N, C-alpha and C positions, 0 to 999 in steps of 0.2 A: 564375383562381385557385381558385376553386371545383372545374373540373374536374380541376385537376393537387392539390387536397385528396381527390376521391372518389378518385383513383385510387392516391394514397395510402394511405387505408383499406384497400383492400383487401391490401396487407402488413399489418396491423395483427398481430404473433403470430409469422406470419415472420422476420421480418427480422435473428433472433439478437439480437446489443444496439442491435443498428445501430438510427435510425430509419425510418419505412417510410415517406420522402417522396416524392413526387407532381411528375412535368416537363410540361408544354404544350410545348411549338415552336410559333413561330405566324410567317408569314412577314409581310410587309411589307403581302398582298393581303389579308391577314386568313384565311388559310387552314391550320385546322389538319397538320404536315408531320410531329409526330415527336410520342410521348408512352408518355412509360413511369414504372414504379416500382422502388425499391430492389427487387431481386431478394432470396427468398428464400436466405434466411442471409445475408444482408447484400451481395451482393454480384453483377452490379456494380451502381456504382447509377443512381439513376429517370435524374440528367440522361446518362449514359455509355448507358442502353436507349435515349433518346430523341432524342441526336445519332444511332445508329447507325439511327434506323426515319427520318428524314430529310436524312439524307446531304447531297449539294450545297444542297439546299433550306435546309440549315438558315444557309446565309450569309446576309447581312444582316438574319435572325430575329429575334423577340422571347422569350429562355426564360422560362417561368414557373414557380417553383424557391417546393417550403415550405417550404425550409430554404437558410438559403446554404450554395450549393455549395463543398465541400472546399478545400482549401488545400494541400493537404502528399502525398504519394503513401503510401501505408498497402497494405492489399492490393489496393488500389487506385485509377489514374492518378488524379490531382487533377480534382474536375470545376469548379473554375474555370481551373485550364490547357487542360481539353478544349473549350472554353465558346470560349475566345478561337483555338485552333487552326481551329473550323470555321468563327470567323466570324460570331460572333454578335453584335450587334448593340447588343441590351439585354437590361437582366437584371432580373424583377421577383422580387423577394422575397419573401416569409409574414413572414420571422425570422428574426431572425443568429443561426448556429450557436455555443452556451456552451462549446460542447466547445473546448480551452483551443489542439489542432492547427488550428484556423480561428477560429474568433472574430474574424473581424473583416477578420483576412487573406483571406478569399476573395474581399472585396469588394473590397478595395486593390486584389489584385491586375487584378480586371476593370474598375478605374477607370482604375487604371495603364497599362490598355493602350487606353484609348479608348473604353470600351462605357461606355452610361448606365445607371445602375442606381438602382432604385427598392424602395423595401424598408418593410416597416411590409404591406404590403396582408395583408386577415383574418387579422394576424396572433392576434387571440386563440383564433379558430380551428386556425389550426396549434399553436400554444401546449396545447389541447384536441386535438388530435392525435397529438403529442410529446411527452406527457402524461408517458409511460412512459419516452423514455429519456432528459428535465430531470428529476425524478425522478430515478434514476437518478443519472447529474452531476451533480447539486447537493445532493443532501441521503444521498449514501449508501445509496439503499435504493429497491429496487420501486416502483411506482404499486400500491393497493390496493387492491384494491375488494372489497366488498364485496356476494356476492347474498347475499338473502336472500327464503325463501317464505314466505306467511302466507295465514295467515287471513284474513274480513272482520272478527273481535274479536279476528284477532291475539296467532294460537296461529301456531307457526312447526312442532310437527308434531302427527303424530296417537296415538292411544291405543294400546298394543300388541293386536296382534292386526288392527289395521283397513289398509285403505288406503293408504301408507305417502308416494302423490301428494297432496298438498295444490292446486300449480295442471295444468294443463289440458295436454296433447298438444303445439300449441301455442307455449305458453310454457316446456316444456322445450324442445322442439327451439331453443328462441332457447335455454334458457341452455346446448344444447351449442355452439349457433353464439358464445357466450362464453369457456367454456374454448376451442373453436378460436384466438383471438382474445388469450390468454391464451402467459404461456411456462412459468408451475407454474400449479397450484389444491392450492389448503391447507385442511384441516380438522385437527380435534378426535379423539383418540382412539374419546373417548365413539359420534360416527357411525360411525366402521369396526368397531367391535363389534355396534352396532345393525343398523348398513342393513349391511355389508357391501359398499362400491360399490367400483368401476373406477373411475368419473373417469377418465374419457375420454372425445372424446370419438365419438360417431358418428354422427353425420350421412354420409350417404353422398355423399364424395368429400374429403370432410377427416379423414378416420381416422387420417391419415399427425401429423395435426398437435393429436395431442393431447398436452398439458401434461407438463408435468415434474410429478410429484405430491409431494407431504409433505402428511408428518402429524406436528401435537403429543403425545406420546405418552410424558409423563414417565415411570410407571415399565416399558419398554416392553411394553405386553400386548398390543401387538400380537400378532396371531396369524398362527405360518408360514402357515396351508393358506387366513391371506385370501386377498381376492382379487386384493385391491394385494399382498403377498409374491408369489403366485404366477407374476405375471404385471411382478415388476421385474426382470427380465432383457431385458422386453419395451420397456416402456417404465420410467421412470426414473422410482426411487421415495429417496426423505429422511426420513426419520422424524428427526426432533428429541427430543431427552429428557434431563434432568440426570442420571443415572444414569452413574458411573463402569463401569459393568458386566455383562456379560449380552447379547444382543443374535443370538448366532453363527448361532441356526438362522435367524436374517433373512437375518446376510450370504452364510449359504452359497444364499439364494433371489434375491442377487442388490440387496438392500436397500442400499442405505447408513445408516448409526447414525451421525447427527450428531450431539455435548454440546457444550451453553451452559450459559451461565453461571443461574442461576435469578431466575426475580423475587421479589418480595417475599411472595406466598402460594407459591413452593415451585415453581414451577412454571417449561416455555423463557421466557425471555427475550426474548418478540416481538423488542425495538432491535436486542439479540441473533442471532436469525434476519434478521432481513431482511436485518442487514450482510454475512451471509453473503447472501445471497442473490444479490446486490447484486454481490458478487466472484465467484461462477457467471454472469454476465453477464444475472444473472437482470433484465429492466424491470419487466415486469409480473404481477404477485400476481393470484390473484382469490381469496375466503374463500367458499367455505360451508357452511363451518357444522360445530361448530352454536351455538344458542345463545351456551354460554358463553364458546366463540372468536370469536363476535362481538361478543359483551360486552365483552371483552377489547382488544380489536381499537378500541373505541370511545373506552373510560378511558384508554387509554393517547398518544391522537386518534393513530392511526395510521392510519387508514384518511381516504384519498381520496375513495372515487367509494359509493355508496348503487346499488345494484341492486335496486329494490326490486318483487319480483313478487306482487300481493293476489286472491287465490281467492275468489269472490261465494259464499265458504262459510260457515258459522259451527260451529265447534269445539267448544262451550262450555267444559268444567268437564272435562274425558276430562285425562286423564295426571294427575292428582292433583297439575296446580304445579309438577310439574320443570318443563315446558317454557316459558321463560322467552316474554315478548310483544315483539312491536318496541317499543311504549313504554313497558315497560321499558329497555327496550338503549339507546334515544337521546329518554330527556326531558330526559338534561346534555347532551345534546353535540346535536339537532336543530339551534338557533341553529347549530351549525356548518356548516349546510350547503344548497348553494341549490338549487331542484327546477330542473332544467334541459327537465327533456318528460317527456309521458307518452303513452303509446300499449295500444289493446288489445288483448289478443294472445289468439284466441276470446273467451271471457269472464274473461280474468283481465287482469286493470290492470300496468302496468311503468311505473312512477315509479326516475327515475331521478335523483339529486341528486351535484355534486361541492360536498366541502368549502370554504369562504370564506379567502383566496388574505389 
């Protein structure tokens, strides 16, 4: 099952609204005869890939899958029916698929065909792996990850005219990998104006997996000459605003303007924004900032994960108090999260946390 989970991890961010499932087929002699993950764009499913590789060796074998095999024919044949037809004798699954088109029916079909079914193996790990799919299905919004880069004294930006990067090259490369593993990336308009970012993945070989770009822009201040606007014809770009007029120059560039309701502060309502992204089949959203945007997600308790990069530098009182600190962002919300891992990336430290259930 760990092998299957590792296979599924390779497809995160590439399988559209489908979960990135992993499947490993093991013969009665204990030999791996087939393996696969959900293909890019979501089809074929992991079971179909593994069965094609196994061929006749699948007969009498055990299939290990990270999610219940689907029960109905959609864009792809029913995986439960495919496993039955291939002569699989045993299916070991990490968890049930809560999608209403399957939700236990896949297991029922397998058992009705005389196949032994074992469930709940590494279920916690599978739920983490499929968190975007589960959040969209259960809460009608994508999984939200806040990516925060800070100095040792908790500053999240440098003073004007200074080096804009807080973290080192290895941490920044990992940040680009995070972009490739999310369906969409979000920043506020102040970040767009200050940094003029591209918000693409620039890791060699992963450029094609740049996420959809999302900007919070209450009054449509984004310039038609910004990098986001001038590249919108290549990489989809959405601007969420409360303004009912304007933005024609942006639209001509290919930027999509989406008007949503105002929150109590007059800004685009984050819950409405997340619902809209869910309806666009977005399952994983990476929020890169800035501090005001991070704070808004934390205050509304709409953040599911924190990825905090801490650099071994001290920025002091630069920026005259305008830059928020991580302490300010998380003091009231810190108890909502459990740290699950930490790792060194060059000189920097990455701490990963998830919201408590």
